[in-house]
GURO-124079 format. One line per field, with one value per residue (C-alpha): residue number from 0; residue in three letters; x, y, z. Coordinates in steps of 0.001 Angstrom, whole numbers, always signed. Example, Ala and Ser with C-alpha at 12.3 -4.5 7.8 and 13.67 -1.06 7.14 Angstrom:
martor (0/1) .
voke (ALA/SER) .
u (+12300/+13670) .
v (-4500/-1060) .
w (+7800/+7140) .
This chain:
martor (0/1/2/3/4/5/6/7/8/9/10/11/12/13/14/15/16/17/18/19/20/21/22/23/24/25/26/27/28/29/30/31/32/33/34/35/36/37/38/39/40/41/42/43/44/45/46/47/48/49/50/51/52/53/54/55/56/57/58/59/60/61/62/63/64/65/66/67/68/69/70/71/72/73/74/75/76/77/78/79/80/81/82/83/84/85/86/87/88/89/90/91/92/93/94/95/96/97/98/99/100/101/102/103/104/105/106/107/108/109/110/111/112/113/114/115/116/117/118/119/120/121/122/123/124/125/126/127/128/129/130/131/132/133/134/135/136/137/138/139/140/141/142/143/144/145/146/147/148/149/150/151/152/153/154/155/156/157/158/159/160/161/162/163/164/165/166/167/168/169/170/171/172/173/174/175/176/177/178/179/180/181/182/183/184/185/186/187/188/189/190/191/192/193/194/195/196/197/198/199/200/201/202/203/204/205/206/207/208/209/210/211/212/213/214/215/216/217/218/219/220/221/222/223/224/225/226/227/228/229/230/231/232/233/234/235/236/237/238/239/240/241/242/243/244/245/246/247/248/249/250/251/252/253/254/255/256/257/258/259/260/261/262/263/264/265/266/267/268/269/270/271/272/273/274/275/276/277/278/279/280/281/282/283/284/285/286/287/288/289/290/291/292/293/294/295/296/297/298/299/300/301/302/303/304/305/306/307/308/309/310/311/312/313/314/315/316/317/318/319/320/321/322/323/324/325/326/327/328/329/330/331/332/333/334/335/336/337/338/339/340/341/342/343/344/345/346/347/348/349/350/351/352/353/354/355/356/357/358/359/360/361/362/363/364/365/366/367/368/369/370/371/372/373/374/375/376/377/378/379/380/381/382/383/384/385/386/387/388/389/390/391/392/393/394/395/396/397/398/399/400/401/402/403/404/405/406/407/408/409/410/411/412/413/414/415/416/417/418/419/420/421/422/423/424/425/426/427/428/429/430/431/432/433/434/435/436/437/438/439/440/441/442/443/444/445/446/447/448/449/450/451/452/453/454/455/456/457/458/459/460/461/462/463/464/465/466/467/468/469/470/471/472/473/474/475/476/477/478/479/480/481/482/483/484/485/486/487/488/489/490/491/492/493/494/495/496/497/498/499/500/501/502/503/504/505/506/507/508/509/510/511/512/513/514/515/516/517/518/519/520/521/522/523/524/525/526/527/528/529/530/531/532/533/534/535/536/537/538/539/540/541/542/543/544/545/546/547/548/549/550/551/552/553/554/555/556/557/558/559/560/561/562/563/564/565/566/567/568/569/570/571/572/573/574/575/576/577/578/579/580/581/582/583/584/585/586/587/588/589/590/591/592/593/594/595/596/597/598/599/600/601/602/603/604/605/606/607/608/609/610/611/612/613/614/615/616/617/618/619/620/621/622/623/624/625/626/627/628/629/630/631/632/633/634/635/636/637/638/639/640/641/642/643/644/645/646/647) .
voke (MET/THR/PHE/LYS/LEU/ASN/CYS/SER/ASN/LYS/GLN/LEU/SER/SER/GLU/GLU/ILE/GLN/GLN/LEU/SER/GLU/MET/ARG/LYS/ARG/CYS/ALA/ARG/ARG/ILE/LEU/LEU/SER/THR/SER/LEU/SER/ALA/SER/GLY/HIS/PRO/GLY/GLY/SER/LEU/SER/SER/LEU/ASP/LEU/LEU/LEU/THR/THR/TYR/GLY/LEU/ILE/ASN/HIS/ASN/PRO/THR/GLU/PRO/LEU/ALA/ALA/GLY/ARG/ASP/ARG/VAL/VAL/MET/SER/ILE/GLY/HIS/ILE/SER/PRO/ALA/VAL/TYR/SER/VAL/LEU/ALA/GLU/TYR/GLY/TYR/PHE/SER/GLU/GLU/ASP/PHE/LEU/SER/GLY/PHE/ARG/ARG/ALA/GLY/SER/GLY/PHE/PRO/GLY/HIS/VAL/GLU/ARG/ILE/VAL/PRO/GLY/VAL/GLU/TRP/ASP/THR/GLY/ASN/LEU/GLY/GLN/GLY/LEU/SER/THR/GLY/VAL/GLY/MET/ALA/MET/ALA/MET/LYS/ILE/LYS/GLY/LEU/SER/HIS/LYS/VAL/ILE/VAL/TYR/ILE/GLY/ASP/GLY/GLU/MET/GLN/LYS/GLY/GLN/ILE/ALA/GLU/ALA/MET/ARG/PHE/ALA/HIS/LYS/TYR/LYS/LEU/ASN/ASN/LEU/LEU/VAL/ILE/VAL/ASP/ARG/ASN/HIS/LEU/GLN/ILE/CYS/GLY/LYS/THR/ASP/ASP/VAL/MET/PRO/MET/SER/ILE/ARG/GLY/LEU/PHE/GLN/THR/SER/GLY/TRP/ASN/VAL/GLU/ASN/LEU/ALA/ASP/GLY/HIS/ASP/TYR/ASN/MET/ILE/PHE/SER/CYS/MET/ASN/LYS/ILE/PHE/ALA/GLY/LYS/VAL/ALA/ASP/PRO/SER/LEU/PRO/THR/MET/ILE/ASN/ALA/LYS/THR/VAL/MET/GLY/LYS/GLY/ILE/SER/PHE/MET/GLU/ASN/ILE/ALA/LYS/TYR/HIS/GLY/SER/PRO/LEU/LYS/ALA/ASP/GLN/LEU/ASP/LYS/ALA/LEU/SER/GLU/LEU/GLY/VAL/GLU/ASN/ASP/PHE/ASP/HIS/TRP/ALA/LYS/LEU/ARG/GLN/GLN/PRO/VAL/SER/THR/ALA/THR/ARG/MET/GLU/THR/ARG/SER/GLY/TYR/PRO/ALA/ILE/ASP/SER/GLY/GLN/ALA/ILE/THR/TYR/ASP/ALA/GLU/THR/VAL/THR/ASP/ASN/ARG/SER/ALA/TYR/GLY/SER/ALA/LEU/LEU/ARG/LEU/ALA/GLU/VAL/ASN/ASN/ASP/PRO/ALA/GLY/GLN/ALA/LYS/ILE/VAL/GLY/VAL/SER/CYS/ASP/LEU/GLU/GLY/SER/VAL/LYS/MET/GLY/GLY/PHE/LYS/LYS/HIS/MET/GLU/LYS/ALA/PHE/LEU/GLU/SER/GLY/ILE/GLN/GLU/HIS/HIS/ALA/ALA/THR/MET/ALA/GLY/ALA/ILE/SER/ARG/GLU/ASP/LEU/ALA/CYS/PHE/PHE/SER/THR/PHE/GLY/VAL/PHE/ALA/VAL/SER/GLU/VAL/TYR/ASN/GLN/ASN/ARG/LEU/ASN/ASP/ILE/ASN/HIS/THR/ASN/ILE/LYS/VAL/ALA/ALA/THR/HIS/VAL/GLY/LEU/ASP/VAL/GLY/GLU/ASP/GLY/PRO/THR/HIS/GLN/CYS/ILE/ASP/TYR/ILE/GLY/LEU/LEU/ARG/ASN/TYR/PHE/ASN/PHE/SER/VAL/PHE/MET/PRO/ALA/ASP/PRO/ASN/GLN/THR/ASP/ARG/ILE/THR/ARG/HIS/VAL/ALA/VAL/GLN/PRO/GLY/ASN/PHE/PHE/VAL/GLY/MET/GLY/ARG/SER/LYS/MET/GLY/MET/ILE/LEU/ASP/GLU/ASP/GLY/ALA/PRO/PHE/PHE/GLY/GLY/ASP/TYR/GLN/PHE/THR/PRO/GLY/ARG/ALA/ASP/TRP/VAL/ARG/GLN/GLY/GLU/LYS/GLY/THR/ILE/ILE/THR/TYR/GLY/SER/LEU/THR/ALA/ASN/VAL/MET/ALA/ALA/ARG/ARG/LYS/LEU/ALA/ASP/GLU/GLY/ILE/ASN/VAL/ALA/VAL/LEU/VAL/MET/ALA/SER/ILE/GLU/PRO/LEU/ASP/ARG/GLN/SER/ILE/ILE/GLU/ALA/GLY/LYS/ALA/GLY/PRO/ILE/LEU/THR/VAL/GLU/ASP/HIS/HIS/VAL/ASP/THR/GLY/LEU/GLY/ALA/ILE/VAL/ALA/THR/VAL/LEU/THR/GLU/GLU/MET/ILE/SER/THR/PRO/PHE/LYS/ARG/LEU/GLY/VAL/THR/ARG/TYR/GLY/THR/SER/GLY/LYS/PRO/ALA/ASP/LEU/TYR/ALA/GLU/GLN/GLY/LEU/ASP/ALA/GLU/GLY/ILE/TYR/ALA/SER/PHE/LYS/GLU/MET/MET/GLY) .
u (-10415/-8736/-10257/-11676/-13538/-17103/-16672/-20578/-20546/-19765/-18143/-15984/-18562/-17234/-16655/-14535/-12660/-11972/-10402/-7830/-6970/-6048/-4071/-2495/-1099/+227/+1508/+3108/+4507/+6101/+7890/+9492/+10752/+12268/+14435/+15413/+16439/+18659/+19876/+18989/+15738/+13635/+11197/+9811/+8362/+6936/+4316/+3662/+2441/+791/-2826/-2884/-947/-3652/-6377/-5572/-5115/-8441/-10083/-7572/-7991/-5625/-5308/-2636/-2651/-1977/-274/+563/-3134/-4012/-6760/-5054/-4041/-856/+581/+3594/+6133/+8446/+9531/+11492/+13157/+9388/+9720/+9580/+5557/+4780/+5937/+3988/+1020/+1029/+1758/-1657/-3142/-2359/+672/+3206/+3358/+4408/+7418/+8873/+9402/+10264/+12722/+14452/+14099/+17456/+19068/+21522/+19351/+16100/+12718/+13119/+15242/+16008/+14266/+11127/+11883/+9775/+10846/+8534/+4813/+3279/+5695/+5596/+8681/+12625/+13498/+15524/+17057/+14437/+12685/+12047/+8485/+6185/+7922/+7403/+3434/+3142/+4481/+2503/-604/+492/+494/-2638/-4581/-2260/-4042/-8139/-7205/-9049/-7095/-5493/-1868/-958/+2118/+3678/+5928/+7943/+7561/+11865/+11760/+9781/+12807/+14203/+13274/+12616/+9221/+8597/+9332/+6535/+4092/+4178/+3876/+765/-1096/-415/-1242/-4365/-3969/-6720/-6197/-2746/-3013/+71/+18/+2478/+3323/+3173/+5307/+7021/+10550/+13559/+16901/+18399/+16063/+12814/+11497/+11211/+14727/+16337/+14731/+11764/+8862/+5332/+3980/+871/+980/+3752/+1265/-1479/+1014/+1932/-2159/-3101/-6258/-4910/-6737/-5740/-5560/-5502/-5368/-3427/-4093/-7979/-9052/-12374/-11097/-8459/-11170/-13996/-10575/-9783/-13195/-14142/-11259/-12049/-15574/-14169/-15479/-12707/-12420/-11709/-12152/-10173/-6665/-4144/-4853/-2640/-3391/-1564/-1185/-583/+882/+3203/+6461/+6654/+3248/+1922/+5327/+5105/+8958/+9578/+6677/+7772/+11828/+13983/+16537/+13586/+13508/+16512/+17148/+16053/+15383/+17144/+16599/+14988/+13283/+11880/+10862/+8674/+7539/+5915/+4886/+2665/+1579/+390/+1888/+3639/+7762/+9043/+12616/+14242/+11954/+12725/+16319/+16206/+14935/+16844/+19483/+18126/+19273/+17526/+14447/+13805/+10238/+9451/+11119/+8965/+10901/+11082/+10498/+7631/+5725/+6655/+4173/+4608/+6022/+6296/+9629/+8057/+9982/+13714/+14751/+18352/+19830/+21790/+25504/+24866/+22949/+23995/+21975/+22046/+21820/+18756/+17568/+17332/+16428/+13529/+12584/+12226/+10841/+7873/+7643/+7493/+4826/+3231/+2548/+2296/+387/-3448/-4102/-7720/-6815/-4305/-1078/+2266/+4806/+5319/+7699/+9455/+11301/+12644/+12378/+13680/+11597/+12451/+16119/+16043/+13950/+10531/+8218/+7080/+6249/+4701/+2526/+1954/-320/-46/-1738/+1679/+4250/+5110/+7066/+8127/+10205/+13557/+12705/+15377/+15529/+11708/+11369/+13923/+12224/+8631/+9543/+11140/+7520/+5920/+7827/+7046/+3318/+3572/+4475/+7573/+9072/+11910/+12785/+15185/+17905/+21263/+23394/+24210/+21126/+20428/+23291/+25259/+22330/+20071/+22676/+21007/+17448/+18718/+20542/+17301/+15485/+18620/+17866/+14067/+14274/+12379/+12942/+13205/+14937/+17224/+17539/+20649/+21394/+24630/+27050/+30530/+32736/+30576/+27866/+30881/+30124/+27637/+30831/+32218/+29220/+27200/+29907/+29288/+31953/+31471/+28548/+30208/+32442/+28610/+26614/+28624/+28701/+24711/+24256/+21341/+21671/+22455/+24881/+24795/+26734/+25494/+27671/+25911/+21872/+20981/+22913/+20622/+17563/+18191/+19426/+16648/+13459/+16217/+15453/+11696/+11139/+13029/+12584/+14624/+17015/+19070/+21180/+21297/+23812/+24132/+26046/+25287/+26637/+25395/+27640/+27690/+26777/+29628/+30174/+32050/+34480/+31970/+31072/+27199/+26275/+27797/+24888/+21972/+19650/+19340/+22199/+21359/+22213/+23235/+23994/+26870/+28331/+31411/+31233/+34370/+33564/+37228/+39545/+43368/+46956/+48767/+46714/+42946/+41803/+38262/+36148/+32459/+29634/+30488/+34482/+34086/+34638/+37178/+38505/+38033/+39632/+42752/+42953/+42448/+45801/+47216/+46028/+47664/+51250/+50341/+48952/+46543/+44497/+41353/+38627/+36203/+32674/+32376/+28452/+27490/+29231/+27562/+27230/+30698/+32051/+35162/+35527/+36366/+38893/+40341/+40741/+42188/+44658/+45955/+46371/+48584/+48821/+44952/+44142/+41195/+39670/+36339/+34422/+34958/+37170/+40055/+40585/+36867/+35924/+36348/+39602/+40119/+37512/+40018/+42743/+41225/+40176/+43730/+45332/+43108/+43523/+47284/+47964/+50616/+49980/+51023/+48363/+47329/+44262/+43227/+40194/+39229/+41550/+40829/+37583/+36371/+36567/+33517/+33876/+32770/+33227/+35984/+38050/+37482/+38500/+41274/+42746/+42534/+44627/+40673/+40435/+41841/+44841/+45231/+44487/+46274/+49159/+49224/+48578/+51829/+54024/+52299/+54014/+57122) .
v (-2735/-3305/-516/-2983/-1901/-2778/-5344/-5094/-1797/-950/+2392/+3908/+5852/+9407/+8024/+5539/+7342/+10500/+7718/+6640/+9968/+10510/+7454/+8223/+11603/+9771/+7119/+9719/+11577/+8433/+7027/+11132/+10413/+6854/+7308/+11225/+9547/+6845/+9019/+6136/+4347/+5107/+7171/+7665/+4291/+4000/+7044/+5752/+2751/+4289/+3993/+838/-866/+1134/-445/-3769/-3992/-2717/-5826/-8890/-11055/-10098/-10060/-7951/-9356/-12707/-12123/-15539/-16465/-19754/-18075/-15359/-13940/-13254/-9749/-10807/-7302/-8536/-4650/-4697/-1700/-106/-872/+2457/+2108/-1511/-516/+2306/+1298/-2079/+453/+2367/-1502/-2252/-4490/-2098/+1390/+4137/+4408/+969/+1718/+4890/+4345/+1352/+1226/+68/+155/-2743/-5499/-3615/-5581/-3035/-3790/-1722/-4150/-5954/-9553/-11894/-10133/-7203/-8621/-8830/-8969/-12314/-13309/-11438/-9427/-7296/-9459/-8116/-10731/-13258/-12471/-13251/-16803/-16679/-16057/-18620/-21149/-19832/-19839/-22948/-24537/-23642/-24619/-28218/-28305/-27165/-23315/-20372/-17311/-14867/-14120/-10692/-9595/-6512/-5637/-2658/-1659/-1566/-4843/-6688/-6552/-9561/-12973/-15037/-13319/-14422/-17891/-17222/-16388/-18643/-21711/-19552/-19839/-23300/-24468/-21367/-19999/-18445/-17337/-15446/-11435/-9075/-5247/-3694/-32/+1264/+5033/+4131/+5737/+2995/+4145/+5418/+7046/+6417/+2643/+3193/+4298/+2240/-1463/-727/-2670/-4008/-5227/-5650/-7380/-9607/-10082/-11158/-13024/-15381/-16134/-13822/-11834/-7922/-5106/-1135/+1025/+4447/+5861/+4145/+6607/+7118/+5298/+4270/+2984/+749/-505/-1246/-3127/-5279/-6088/-6625/-9346/-10851/-11733/-13217/-10710/-10967/-12478/-15879/-16578/-19882/-17956/-15337/-11267/-8525/-5481/-2866/+206/+3821/+5972/+8664/+8244/+10481/+11222/+14155/+16011/+18174/+18433/+15160/+13988/+11993/+12808/+9586/+10419/+9708/+5966/+5866/+9285/+10684/+14103/+16702/+18827/+21548/+19727/+16738/+20845/+21817/+18494/+17665/+20918/+20527/+17174/+19891/+17852/+18895/+18116/+16267/+15278/+15837/+14046/+10595/+11625/+12240/+8620/+6834/+7699/+5117/+1173/-728/-2549/-5919/-5923/-6582/-8779/-12367/-16080/-16776/-20832/-22076/-25501/-28221/-31354/-34424/-37003/-40744/-41874/-45521/-48708/-48270/-50492/-52512/-53436/-56832/-57059/-58120/-55776/-52889/-49651/-45677/-43206/-41401/-44922/-45425/-41885/-42515/-45298/-44065/-40854/-43139/-44371/-41490/-40678/-43708/-43629/-39824/-38375/-39319/-39713/-39284/-36800/-34256/-34135/-33792/-33855/-32010/-32350/-29988/-30707/-29002/-30859/-34204/-35943/-39361/-38642/-37116/-40626/-38447/-40942/-43357/-39620/-37960/-41412/-42203/-38253/-36726/-33206/-32883/-32857/-29855/-30033/-26307/-26890/-25550/-22725/-23261/-20377/-19932/-23629/-23190/-20083/-21723/-24764/-22820/-20754/-23241/-25235/-21998/-23282/-26880/-28880/-30954/-29994/-32176/-29479/-32343/-31279/-32196/-30530/-27868/-26498/-27291/-25450/-23292/-22209/-20507/-20342/-16667/-17826/-20881/-17865/-16073/-19540/-19677/-16577/-16776/-19957/-22349/-26641/-26598/-30128/-29815/-33561/-32805/-35813/-35556/-34009/-34015/-35508/-38585/-36666/-38278/-37425/-34720/-32803/-29421/-27375/-29892/-31584/-29680/-29998/-26755/-27856/-27544/-24610/-22791/-24217/-23723/-20082/-20419/-20650/-22977/-25504/-29157/-30804/-34649/-36316/-40462/-43034/-45668/-46381/-47666/-44578/-42500/-44284/-43948/-39708/-39141/-40556/-38135/-34587/-36058/-35472/-33175/-29201/-27327/-26520/-29798/-30327/-34133/-34702/-38227/-38942/-40295/-43902/-47657/-48890/-51823/-51082/-50358/-53584/-53741/-56810/-59072/-58663/-57444/-53944/-51535/-49251/-51363/-52875/-51090/-48293/-45191/-42116/-39274/-35860/-34187/-38211/-39959/-43831/-45666/-47441/-49285/-49521/-49028/-48166/-46075/-43939/-43054/-41575/-39251/-39298/-39607/-39952/-41359/-42189/-44674/-47182/-46056/-45386/-48870/-50695/-48502/-49209/-52727/-52855/-50710/-54629/-56225/-54609/-54718/-51460/-51054/-47981/-47015/-45367/-42693/-41615/-38094/-38118/-35412/-32381/-29758/-29707/-31427/-34822/-32314/-35342/-37855/-35931/-34756/-38467/-39282/-36377/-37657/-41152/-40932/-39230/-37879/-38139/-36730/-38372/-35981/-35415/-31577/-28850/-29606/-26180/-25475/-29032/-31304/-31479/-27920/-28108/-31143/-28649/-25761/-27961/-29768/-26799/-24957/-27751/-27311/-31592/-32170/-34733/-35420/-34687/-34463/-33626/-35399/-33433/-32543/-29741/-28787/-28449/-32556/-33778/-35677/-39434/-42188/-40696/-43819/-42251/-38977/-39745/-41469/-38466/-36707/-39367/-40388/-43772/-46534/-46580/-42380/-42681/-45744/-44266/-40365/-42748/-44648/-41061/-39262/-42266/-41340) .
w (+70369/+67571/+64319/+61731/+58938/+58140/+55734/+54627/+53269/+49394/+50421/+54051/+56042/+56667/+60407/+58940/+56715/+58907/+61324/+58750/+58228/+61535/+61769/+59055/+60522/+63549/+61423/+59028/+62144/+63409/+59739/+59403/+63315/+63520/+59833/+61521/+64888/+63607/+61225/+58454/+57123/+54281/+55008/+51385/+50179/+53665/+52667/+49479/+51293/+53821/+53168/+51177/+54722/+56812/+54725/+54768/+58456/+58650/+56674/+57391/+60597/+62946/+66931/+68248/+71402/+70327/+66888/+66196/+66568/+64388/+62177/+61122/+58060/+56569/+55819/+53871/+53615/+50582/+50337/+53718/+53785/+54402/+58264/+59587/+57242/+59074/+62210/+62768/+61525/+63994/+66364/+65665/+65481/+68454/+68608/+70512/+71648/+69878/+72612/+71788/+68117/+68727/+71150/+69670/+65994/+64588/+67418/+68433/+70390/+70223/+68864/+66089/+63085/+59897/+57917/+59029/+61019/+62793/+66392/+65998/+66469/+63401/+61360/+59181/+58033/+58144/+54494/+53544/+50122/+47439/+45208/+47777/+49264/+46791/+47251/+51011/+50229/+47480/+50828/+53128/+50906/+49703/+53102/+53755/+50322/+51844/+55327/+54039/+55580/+54098/+55753/+53381/+52440/+51430/+49703/+49773/+46383/+45314/+42053/+41331/+43490/+40891/+38553/+40280/+38387/+41941/+41560/+37667/+39095/+42366/+39898/+37482/+40662/+41383/+38616/+38445/+42172/+41927/+44936/+44943/+48621/+47889/+47102/+45337/+46255/+44399/+45271/+41632/+43083/+39728/+41476/+43107/+44751/+41487/+39952/+37837/+37840/+33643/+33018/+35768/+34125/+31837/+32223/+32050/+36229/+34434/+31650/+33625/+35941/+33167/+31637/+33994/+33944/+37235/+37893/+37752/+39385/+38889/+41634/+40709/+44004/+46283/+48515/+48448/+51390/+49318/+46477/+47870/+50624/+47309/+45210/+48225/+49387/+45740/+45750/+49253/+48319/+44634/+42530/+40565/+36426/+37909/+41875/+40951/+40603/+42821/+42368/+41992/+42790/+40569/+43489/+41684/+44815/+45353/+47090/+50075/+49781/+52344/+52133/+49523/+49168/+49073/+46642/+43535/+44684/+44572/+46764/+49512/+49354/+51353/+52725/+55923/+56959/+58594/+61002/+59222/+57357/+59701/+61417/+58336/+57334/+60746/+60780/+57245/+58880/+61606/+64539/+66802/+66605/+69131/+68088/+71473/+73720/+72154/+71005/+75439/+75254/+73170/+75411/+77372/+77380/+74840/+75932/+74354/+75888/+72165/+71182/+70585/+69820/+65842/+66456/+65485/+65684/+64176/+63682/+65366/+63157/+63222/+61865/+61282/+61417/+59829/+56654/+57012/+53555/+54053/+52979/+49689/+48318/+46387/+46196/+45802/+48965/+47079/+46544/+50388/+50488/+48323/+50465/+53315/+52100/+51297/+54217/+56539/+53860/+54478/+58204/+58871/+55073/+55055/+51365/+52165/+54988/+56156/+55401/+58322/+55790/+51946/+49504/+46781/+43739/+40370/+37225/+39061/+40660/+39342/+39900/+43691/+43802/+44805/+42612/+45809/+47374/+45085/+44021/+47968/+48239/+45059/+46702/+48988/+46236/+44685/+41227/+40961/+37307/+36841/+39652/+42681/+43628/+44281/+45892/+48393/+49971/+49397/+51045/+54428/+54231/+54455/+56846/+59374/+58728/+61081/+58247/+57932/+53838/+52338/+49041/+47157/+44015/+42776/+45468/+42977/+42449/+46632/+47624/+45480/+43447/+46829/+48729/+49716/+49877/+52494/+53958/+54626/+55590/+58692/+59633/+59801/+61936/+59935/+59765/+56206/+55494/+52228/+50824/+48258/+45633/+43276/+45589/+44872/+41590/+42597/+39991/+36956/+33645/+34284/+34716/+36819/+36276/+37827/+40672/+43829/+45526/+48041/+50206/+53370/+53244/+52385/+54713/+57499/+57450/+58694/+62053/+62408/+59778/+60789/+58045/+57966/+55118/+55718/+54295/+52939/+52137/+55893/+57018/+54902/+56318/+59914/+58991/+57074/+59674/+61429/+60263/+60035/+63443/+64090/+63671/+62458/+58978/+57829/+55017/+53869/+51474/+48742/+45402/+42949/+42883/+43349/+46450/+48853/+52783/+55279/+57043/+60601/+61689/+61507/+58416/+59061/+58223/+60632/+60452/+60158/+62838/+66050/+64951/+65498/+64424/+66766/+66036/+66899/+67600/+64734/+64484/+65176/+61500/+62779/+65371/+65552/+66530/+63505/+63183/+62307/+58539/+58876/+56285/+55196/+52621/+48892/+49317/+53068/+50568/+48946/+52606/+53712/+50765/+51394/+55035/+53945/+51823/+54957/+57024/+55087/+55090/+59238/+59424/+61265/+60820/+62563/+60219/+62037/+59910/+60775/+59217/+61183/+60325/+62242/+64832/+65174/+67671/+68469/+71230/+69038/+66668/+69984/+70903/+66978/+66989/+70476/+68987/+66148/+62441/+60947/+57113/+56181/+52916/+51231/+47712/+48246/+48064/+50003/+51649/+52858/+53641/+56810/+56179/+57796/+60225/+61672/+60782/+63013/+65968/+66059/+66475/+68666/+71132/+70319/+69229/+67285/+65237/+61435/+59472/+55801/+54197/+51036/+49338/+45493/+44166/+41227/+39487/+37614/+34615/+32976/+33476/+35474/+39290/+39840/+37158/+38742/+42548/+40798/+39085/+42085/+44440/+46136/+45185/+47277/+45956/+46395/+50049/+50613/+49419/+51166/+54305/+53888/+52794/+55902/+57707/+56419) .
């Protein structure tokens, strides 16, 4: 039976304190052994947070035999490097055995990585890059509010970590949305890698939370079980200054607590003990030094028996009825996205009941066309302000809570600005839908700071993101519905400008009617025997115009629209390469986009054919998109001339 503290009492019983003390001794031993066995890790901070963790798991709702139980409270370790403490406590509470942990810690392929990861039973989120855990916890707490659930979310943060700006973003958001189901515990040991926190970067942690509108509770001794218990029990009972708001506990702790020569020494933040030091430390704990026993066990093959599946549940989403824009319609992809999102909300979000789809934006609701979605069900739309780092992480966390989540802002903010946040989303196997408008030179007059020309190059560094670039509003509509229905991480990129529809040979919308978007399959919009132009997104119309100019001279060129960049239709590229010359055209950095991908495929397949890449070769200027395209040879005339030049 899992150890459970009696919350109905004002104080812990002597038996409970005794049991916690015994648990601490066993956990401290594991912390020291695990880091010495792996010759790496973070014992100091693990010892400073240990008593807080032991008490926390004695108070919250959780089930070690069912780590993903629907009714569980969430504990997010933003200080992911204190994994020795986390794993020790989880072992103590029965999530796995001591042998599982000590024999596998920090070994390649094991279930116990150096920073906490969700493959470990009981861990909610892969962390490591400091500063993102609070945004994750906010996302989870927000999801609970949207779904009408009462589960608690507890986030552990290091005091040095508080120097990260994203934490302030998350604090403001949590106050705005009154996330009173959220508790932050700051491990205030006053030390970080390079010394005292006040020397490295002084700040008032309590003041920061107070000015952000949080309840603040001071814990004078973060190692006194009765003090920890009383403080947390009071908060969970709503006995704080304002029960409608989130709360922070500022817990004063000691780095290396319990080992005399480690206490208050910054070195032990990330330095394991040498053999003689380990012997001395274990002697102080009054336990046997069985290092050799565990070292021998670690010579055996790594066990993966405890590793958990990292995927999460995903709601059943009704894709609704696709919209077809006729041949005469002129509109922009972002408007088509907004209309599709509204239709999805109308069939999936009940304004009087539950939401299945959540929208997140950053002070750009009108520009990214989420106004209709918000109007339909305001509680499902989250305005994050100009806080993209927090918004990206939060949206990823929401998407892990059985909700579809669309994160929409301009391309330069949705990709370039939050590269690392989306990287952690990718590692965490989230289900985020990044729908970015204003990509490429098509941003126009806002100039090079806002012209995102690196989206494909950056996104292809991830291993679990699909990348889709619709050619017109009809294809945008269908891609939006596809990503809403499917679990996983998706990027959908759109330009800014209005356009006509891409038409078939008979003048009907090519991507309208019964057209079905299929990931990994490109569309042969035109056939031709003189070569192929491969393109996607906002330049498709220019390619079609260039194709007409070529056709007027008797040069019939195929047009392959590759909206699915990842996964890739490799076979169509091979087919195009075998048929003749290839020209790639894209509103993207010429060396890191589709052209580079096609070149790689042709090389790997040992296909020799005339080949040329057109793309963005320098930062754009500020002007109308048509003029910017002309400057870099991406208008119809430039594409036409490049193909003819390639043909000689």
